[in-house]
KOLVOTOR-580207 format. One line per field, with one value per residue (C-alpha): residue number from 1; chain; y, z, x. Coordinates in nm, 4 decimals. Example, Ala and Ser with C-alpha at 12.3 -4.5 7.8 and 13.67 -1.06 7.14 Angstrom:
<rs>
resi: c(1|2)
chain: c(A|A)
v: c(-0.4500|-0.1060)
w: c(0.7800|0.7140)
u: c(1.2300|1.3670)
</rs>
This chain:
<rs>
resi: c(1|2|3|4|5|6|7|8|9|10|11|12|13|14|15|16|17|18|19|20|21|22|23|24|25|26|27|28|29|30|31|32|33|34|35|36|37|38|39|40|41|42|43|44|45|46|47|48|49|50|51|52|53|54|55|56|57|58|59|60|61|62|63|64|65|66|67|68|69|70|71|72|73|74|75|76|77|78|79|80|81|82|83|84|85|86|87|88|89|90|91|92|93|94|95|96|97|98|99|100|101|102|103|104|105|106|107|108|109|110|111|112|113|114|115|116|117|118|119|120|121|122|123|124|125|126|127|128|129|130|131|132|133|134|135|136|137|138|139|140|141|142|143|144|145|146|147|148|149|150|151|152|153|154|155|156|157|158|159|160|161|162|163|164|165|166|167|168|169|170|171|172|173|174|175|176|177|178|179|180|181|182|183|184|185|186|187|188|189|190|191|192|193|194|195|196|197|198|199|200|201|202|203|204|205|206|207|208|209|210|211|212|213|214|215|216|217|218|219|220|221|222|223|224|225|226|227|228|229|230|231|232|233|234|235|236|237|238|239|240|241|242|243|244|245|246|247|248|249|250|251|252|253|254|255|256|257|258|259|260|261|262|263|264|265|266|267|268|269|270|271|272|273|274|275|276|277|278|279|280|281|282|283|284|285|286|287|288|289|290|291|292|293|294|295|296|297|298|299|300|301|302|303|304|305|306|307|308|309|310|311|312|313|314|315|316|317|318|319|320|321|322|323|324|325|326|327|328|329|330|331|332|333|334|335|336|337)
chain: c(A|A|A|A|A|A|A|A|A|A|A|A|A|A|A|A|A|A|A|A|A|A|A|A|A|A|A|A|A|A|A|A|A|A|A|A|A|A|A|A|A|A|A|A|A|A|A|A|A|A|A|A|A|A|A|A|A|A|A|A|A|A|A|A|A|A|A|A|A|A|A|A|A|A|A|A|A|A|A|A|A|A|A|A|A|A|A|A|A|A|A|A|A|A|A|A|A|A|A|A|A|A|A|A|A|A|A|A|A|A|A|A|A|A|A|A|A|A|A|A|A|A|A|A|A|A|A|A|A|A|A|A|A|A|A|A|A|A|A|A|A|A|A|A|A|A|A|A|A|A|A|A|A|A|A|A|A|A|A|A|A|A|A|A|A|A|A|A|A|A|A|A|A|A|A|A|A|A|A|A|A|A|A|A|A|A|A|A|A|A|A|A|A|A|A|A|A|A|A|A|A|A|A|A|A|A|A|A|A|A|A|A|A|A|A|A|A|A|A|A|A|A|A|A|A|A|A|A|A|A|A|A|A|A|A|A|A|A|A|A|A|A|A|A|A|A|A|A|A|A|A|A|A|A|A|A|A|A|A|A|A|A|A|A|A|A|A|A|A|A|A|A|A|A|A|A|A|A|A|A|A|A|A|A|A|A|A|A|A|A|A|A|A|A|A|A|A|A|A|A|A|A|A|A|A|A|A|A|A|A|A|A|A|A|A|A|A|A|A|A|A|A|A|A|A|A|A|A|A|A|A|A|A|A|A|A|A)
v: c(-0.3248|-0.5882|-0.9297|-1.1842|-1.5424|-1.7886|-2.0180|-2.3188|-2.3264|-2.2168|-2.1958|-2.0576|-2.0678|-1.8713|-1.9871|-1.7356|-1.8874|-1.7727|-1.8709|-1.6603|-1.3431|-1.0270|-0.7649|-0.4573|-0.1247|0.1907|0.4368|0.7715|0.9538|1.2896|1.3642|1.7025|1.7483|1.5971|1.5513|1.5887|1.5010|1.7827|1.6185|1.3051|1.0943|0.9969|0.6374|0.4208|0.2963|-0.0714|-0.1246|0.0404|0.0124|0.2290|0.4623|0.5002|0.3765|0.2583|0.3691|0.1519|0.3632|0.3032|0.6434|0.6505|0.8458|0.9025|1.1044|1.4031|1.3416|1.2297|1.2139|1.2029|0.9000|0.5700|0.2157|-0.0518|-0.2382|-0.5236|-0.3639|-0.2123|0.0718|-0.0280|0.2866|0.5485|0.7108|1.0629|1.0421|0.6680|0.4598|0.0857|-0.1412|-0.5151|-0.7619|-1.0851|-1.2671|-1.1986|-0.9060|-0.5765|-0.2514|0.0932|0.3822|0.7450|1.0624|1.0202|0.6690|0.5128|0.1769|0.2262|-0.1099|-0.4462|-0.7738|-1.1096|-1.2880|-1.6453|-1.5379|-1.2532|-0.9244|-0.8483|-0.5129|-0.3175|-0.0004|0.1882|0.4037|0.5493|0.2388|-0.0165|-0.2103|-0.4017|-0.6566|-0.8850|-1.1752|-1.3705|-1.6837|-1.4945|-1.4355|-1.0974|-0.9702|-0.6730|-0.5851|-0.3160|-0.1994|-0.0618|-0.3930|-0.6239|-0.7902|-0.9518|-0.8099|-1.0097|-1.2629|-1.4803|-1.7182|-1.7152|-1.9819|-2.1058|-1.9222|-2.0434|-1.7215|-1.3556|-1.0295|-0.8058|-0.5185|-0.5753|-0.3321|-0.2304|-0.2499|0.0591|0.2220|0.3980|0.5520|0.2477|-0.0270|-0.1610|-0.3183|-0.5991|-0.6874|-1.0550|-1.2544|-1.4565|-1.1604|-1.0770|-0.7809|-0.8492|-0.5699|-0.5766|-0.3752|-0.1892|-0.1526|-0.5195|-0.6621|-0.8947|-0.9610|-0.7659|-0.8769|-1.0259|-0.9249|-1.1343|-0.9218|-1.2021|-1.5114|-1.7567|-1.9621|-1.7733|-1.3973|-1.2805|-1.0665|-0.7175|-0.4753|-0.1570|-0.0365|0.3140|0.4945|0.8258|0.9518|0.6585|0.4646|0.1863|0.0858|-0.2265|-0.4234|-0.7460|-0.7996|-0.9121|-0.7113|-0.3715|-0.3332|-0.0132|-0.0401|0.2105|0.1546|0.1029|-0.0555|-0.2614|-0.2242|-0.4558|-0.4132|-0.7104|-0.6192|-0.6989|-0.4317|-0.2431|0.0406|0.2360|0.5972|0.6964|1.0484|1.2393|1.0857|0.8834|0.6100|0.5724|0.2176|0.1430|-0.1903|-0.4098|-0.3522|0.0249|0.1290|0.4001|0.3685|0.6547|0.5207|0.6606|0.5809|0.2485|0.1481|0.2016|0.2987|0.6589|0.6953|0.4871|0.6010|0.3551|0.3977|0.1160|-0.1248|0.1001|-0.0762|0.1343|0.1210|0.4146|0.6795|1.0202|1.2462|1.5977|1.8547|1.6084|1.2382|1.1387|0.7834|0.6416|0.4078|0.1396|0.2434|0.5757|0.8027|1.0143|1.0412|1.3426|1.3527|1.5511|1.3836|1.3493|1.1736|1.4351|1.5474|1.4024|1.4782|1.2440|1.3404|1.1491|1.0571|1.0280|0.6471|0.3426|0.2052|-0.1185|-0.0691|0.0755|0.3936|0.5956|0.9031|1.1762|1.4524|1.6545|1.4363|1.1137|0.9155|0.6594|0.4746|0.7572|1.0476|1.2538|1.5161|1.7598|1.7341|2.0229|2.1070|1.9432|2.1158|2.1728|2.0477)
w: c(0.4911|0.3979|0.5398|0.2752|0.3967|0.2950|0.0163|0.2295|0.6047|0.7735|1.1488|1.2854|1.6614|1.8172|2.1699|2.3719|2.6547|2.8818|2.6093|2.3469|2.2038|2.3019|2.0298|2.1013|2.0677|1.8848|2.1419|1.9877|2.1610|2.1058|2.0809|1.9174|2.0203|2.0986|1.8746|1.9951|1.8109|1.6293|1.6098|1.6085|1.3410|1.3443|1.4175|1.4219|1.1227|1.0524|0.7265|0.5285|0.1721|0.0107|-0.1395|0.1544|0.4704|0.5830|0.9077|1.1197|1.0165|0.6461|0.5722|0.3764|0.3831|0.0592|-0.0124|-0.0216|0.3413|0.5150|0.2779|0.3381|0.1075|0.2714|0.1417|0.2205|0.5495|0.5352|0.2482|0.2589|0.0406|-0.2238|-0.4290|-0.6433|-0.9837|-0.9470|-0.7710|-0.8226|-0.5222|-0.5283|-0.2314|-0.1721|0.0863|0.2219|0.0280|-0.3130|-0.3895|-0.5398|-0.5652|-0.7063|-0.5322|-0.6384|-0.4347|-0.2887|-0.1615|-0.4158|-0.5620|-0.9387|-1.0166|-0.8445|-0.9311|-0.7649|-0.8429|-0.7891|-0.5207|-0.2774|-0.4339|-0.3305|-0.5124|-0.7902|-0.9988|-1.2287|-1.5378|-1.6910|-1.7230|-1.7288|-1.4077|-1.3367|-1.0568|-0.8816|-0.7034|-0.4002|-0.6132|-0.8206|-1.1170|-1.2931|-1.4599|-1.6880|-1.7535|-1.8883|-1.6134|-1.8671|-2.0433|-1.7666|-2.0386|-1.9435|-2.1712|-2.0417|-1.7678|-1.6704|-1.3797|-1.2239|-1.0384|-0.7101|-0.4028|-0.0456|0.1507|0.0786|0.2512|0.3627|0.1507|-0.1998|-0.4832|-0.7085|-1.0903|-1.2592|-1.5684|-1.7939|-2.1233|-2.3437|-2.1040|-1.7612|-1.5352|-1.3127|-1.0022|-0.9113|-0.5908|-0.7166|-0.7755|-1.1406|-1.3461|-1.6332|-1.8913|-2.0890|-2.4014|-2.3447|-2.7176|-2.8075|-2.4582|-2.4842|-2.2823|-2.4109|-2.1611|-1.8174|-1.5838|-1.2920|-0.9911|-0.7384|-0.7780|-0.4902|-0.3424|-0.0123|0.0491|-0.2891|-0.3973|-0.5355|-0.2428|-0.4309|-0.7873|-0.9247|-1.2407|-1.2755|-1.6247|-1.8275|-1.5179|-1.3468|-0.9915|-0.8268|-0.5155|-0.3289|0.0305|-0.0958|-0.4108|-0.5727|-0.9510|-1.1534|-1.5230|-1.8051|-2.1836|-2.1744|-1.8414|-1.5475|-1.2002|-0.8979|-0.5242|-0.2873|0.0712|0.3300|0.2104|0.4164|0.1775|-0.1261|-0.2383|-0.5984|-0.6510|-0.9696|-1.0257|-0.7077|-0.5054|-0.1278|0.0063|0.3659|0.5148|0.7994|1.0024|1.0221|0.7219|0.4714|0.1403|-0.1066|-0.4562|-0.8036|-1.0590|-1.1386|-0.7685|-0.7109|-0.3442|-0.2943|0.0814|0.3742|0.7051|0.9896|1.2724|1.5059|1.5926|1.4246|1.2923|1.0119|0.9695|0.7389|0.5247|0.3872|0.1597|0.0284|0.1108|0.3793|0.4426|0.7514|0.8818|1.1354|1.3829|1.5683|1.9113|1.8819|1.7047|1.3904|1.2160|0.9865|0.7400|0.4315|0.0908|0.0758|0.4168|0.5528|0.8642|1.0714|1.3759|1.5903|1.7459|2.0062|1.9200|2.1752|2.1375|2.0306|1.6988|1.7434|1.4844|1.1367|1.0268|0.7158|0.5925|0.3429|0.2273|0.5427|0.7959|0.9850|1.0857|1.3659|1.5260|1.5616|1.5757|1.3397|1.3529|1.0994|1.0045|1.0976|1.4193|1.6756|2.0052|2.0721|2.4074)
u: c(-0.4117|-0.6571|-0.5857|-0.6826|-0.7139|-0.4478|-0.5492|-0.4632|-0.5254|-0.2067|-0.1654|0.1556|0.2056|0.4876|0.5701|0.7663|0.9643|1.2425|1.4878|1.3067|1.4544|1.2704|1.2340|1.4425|1.2672|1.3633|1.4990|1.5970|1.8816|1.7142|1.3404|1.2829|0.9223|0.5855|0.2844|-0.0725|-0.3917|-0.5687|-0.9088|-1.1221|-1.2856|-1.6549|-1.5494|-1.2386|-1.0411|-1.1127|-0.9220|-0.6432|-0.5110|-0.2420|-0.5004|-0.7364|-0.9026|-1.2454|-1.4091|-1.6344|-1.9349|-1.8609|-1.7071|-1.3857|-1.0626|-0.8722|-0.5571|-0.7938|-0.8912|-1.2118|-1.5115|-1.8859|-1.9003|-1.9946|-1.9496|-2.2134|-2.1949|-1.9456|-1.7504|-1.4013|-1.2756|-1.0172|-0.9623|-1.1271|-1.1288|-1.2578|-1.5933|-1.6343|-1.5328|-1.4541|-1.5243|-1.5251|-1.6540|-1.5127|-1.7865|-1.6234|-1.8558|-1.7429|-1.9361|-1.8738|-2.0486|-2.0820|-2.0283|-2.3788|-2.2899|-2.5261|-2.4206|-2.3816|-2.2186|-2.1946|-2.0284|-1.9715|-1.6440|-1.5294|-1.2816|-1.2295|-1.1166|-0.7590|-0.7231|-0.8898|-0.8591|-1.0935|-1.0411|-1.3573|-1.5793|-1.2957|-1.2360|-0.9134|-0.9298|-0.6823|-0.8516|-0.7351|-0.6907|-0.4286|-0.6576|-0.6610|-0.9779|-1.0389|-1.4025|-1.6320|-1.8673|-2.1155|-2.1721|-2.0415|-1.8340|-1.5039|-1.2356|-0.9400|-0.8713|-0.5804|-0.5218|-0.1776|0.0137|-0.1235|0.0041|-0.0237|0.0137|0.0723|0.1502|-0.1349|-0.0029|-0.1342|-0.0681|-0.3565|-0.3591|-0.2175|-0.3717|-0.1217|-0.2446|-0.3171|-0.2072|-0.2932|-0.0322|-0.1597|0.0437|0.0040|0.0173|0.3143|0.5436|0.4804|0.3615|0.1223|0.1140|-0.2123|-0.2955|-0.6237|-0.6923|-0.6551|-0.7215|-0.4265|-0.1133|0.1861|0.4478|0.4946|0.7766|0.8949|0.9852|1.0391|0.8255|0.7905|0.5053|0.4945|0.4682|0.5966|0.3011|0.3609|0.3264|0.4157|0.3578|0.3940|0.4982|0.6790|0.7541|0.8848|0.9927|0.8004|0.8914|0.7514|0.8376|0.7713|0.8790|1.2193|1.2993|1.2514|1.2724|1.2995|1.2188|1.2470|1.2565|1.6357|1.7280|1.6040|1.7539|1.7160|1.7624|1.7239|1.6320|1.3646|1.1233|0.8658|0.7829|0.9009|0.8711|0.9468|1.0821|1.1657|1.5088|1.5575|1.3921|1.3606|1.3490|1.2470|1.3557|1.2385|1.5536|1.5102|1.7165|1.6261|1.8093|1.8324|1.9021|1.9279|1.6590|1.8304|1.8341|2.2052|2.2393|2.3575|2.3094|2.1881|2.0448|1.9847|1.7352|1.8371|1.5535|1.2939|0.9824|0.8358|0.4570|0.3899|0.5573|0.4618|0.6589|0.6435|0.9089|1.0248|0.9872|0.7881|0.8218|0.5777|0.7507|0.5565|0.6819|0.5014|0.7498|0.7407|1.0778|1.1193|1.4081|1.4989|1.4783|1.8581|1.8785|2.1193|1.9334|1.6501|1.4373|1.2297|0.8966|0.7010|0.3437|0.0590|0.0369|0.2285|0.1013|-0.0914|-0.3633|-0.4281|-0.2499|-0.3317|-0.1466|-0.2265|0.0089|-0.0490|-0.2317|-0.1839|-0.4946|-0.4799|-0.7739|-1.0289|-0.7836|-0.5738|-0.3036|-0.1640|0.2002|0.4258|0.2381|0.4640|0.5434|0.9107|1.0361)
</rs>
C-alpha cells in the first residue's frame, strides 16, 4: 500500500519496556501442509495497491499477473484501464503509460496523488489534500473538482475512484463517497461512511449488481436503491460476494454477512493478523506470522498452511498467485505433511 505523508507532521514513539504488553502470535493447532515458492520475480516488490504492485525495476503486477510494462523511475503503479496504466510519484506527478511503457499522458497536481482510475479518456483522481479531480486526458480540461475537509492522518490503504455507467464514485480521505454525474459533471449525492479527522479514509470500494459496498477502518456500509446497511468493526479487509459480504477484522475474526451486513456466521482465528485476502472457490487469508488460511465461502471448514517466511513486507495476490518480496507461489500447490 502506498504510504502518503500526513498532512501535518506527526511523530508517534512507542516505547516498549518490561511493563509493556507483548503481542501474542497466531498459533494454529493443526497445520495441514507447507507452501514452497514456485518461482522468482525479476526484482522485489516496493509498493502495493489493491489493483497491483510495483517492482524495484519498474515492472508492474496486475490481477492478470506480472507484465512486461514498466512505469518511469520514481513512479508507483496505481491501476489500469485495459492497456493504459496509471502511475504517480511522490512529487505530485501522474503519468499514464501504454503497453510499450511509453508515457502517453502526464500531469502535475497541487498535491500527491493518493489514488486514481481511468475510463476511456476520463481520469478520476483523489489527492493527498483530500481534493477530488475529474479531467479529460485528451483536452487536459478539468471537468469537476471539489476539496474536502482537512484531514490530519489517514490509513495507507486508499480506495480508488469507481466508474459505473454514467457516474463516478469518489472515495475521500475523510470517510465520504462523492457520486458525480459523468454527463453533467456535477455532484449528485454524497454519502458519509464514517467521517473523522484521523484515519477515516475509504479503504475499500466495490460494486456488485445494484449494490455498493464501502468501508473505512471502523465501518462497512452496503447500499442498494432501497436500503443501507452498516457494520461497525475494526476492519482489515472486505470481500463482496453475489449475495453476501465477508468482513475481516483486526482481531482475527472473519464475519459472513448477508447483503445488508447482518452477520450470519463468525469464525475466529485467535491472535491472527490478516495482511491479505484472495477469493474464488475458496477464501485464502494471508497471516502475518507466515501462514495461509484457506476456508470455504460459508466459513464451515478451514485449513492452515505454513508459508516459507513470516510477512514483514509487501504482499500482493491475484486469483491464483501470491507475490511476496521477489518470490511467488501458486495457490492449491501445498505439500501435505
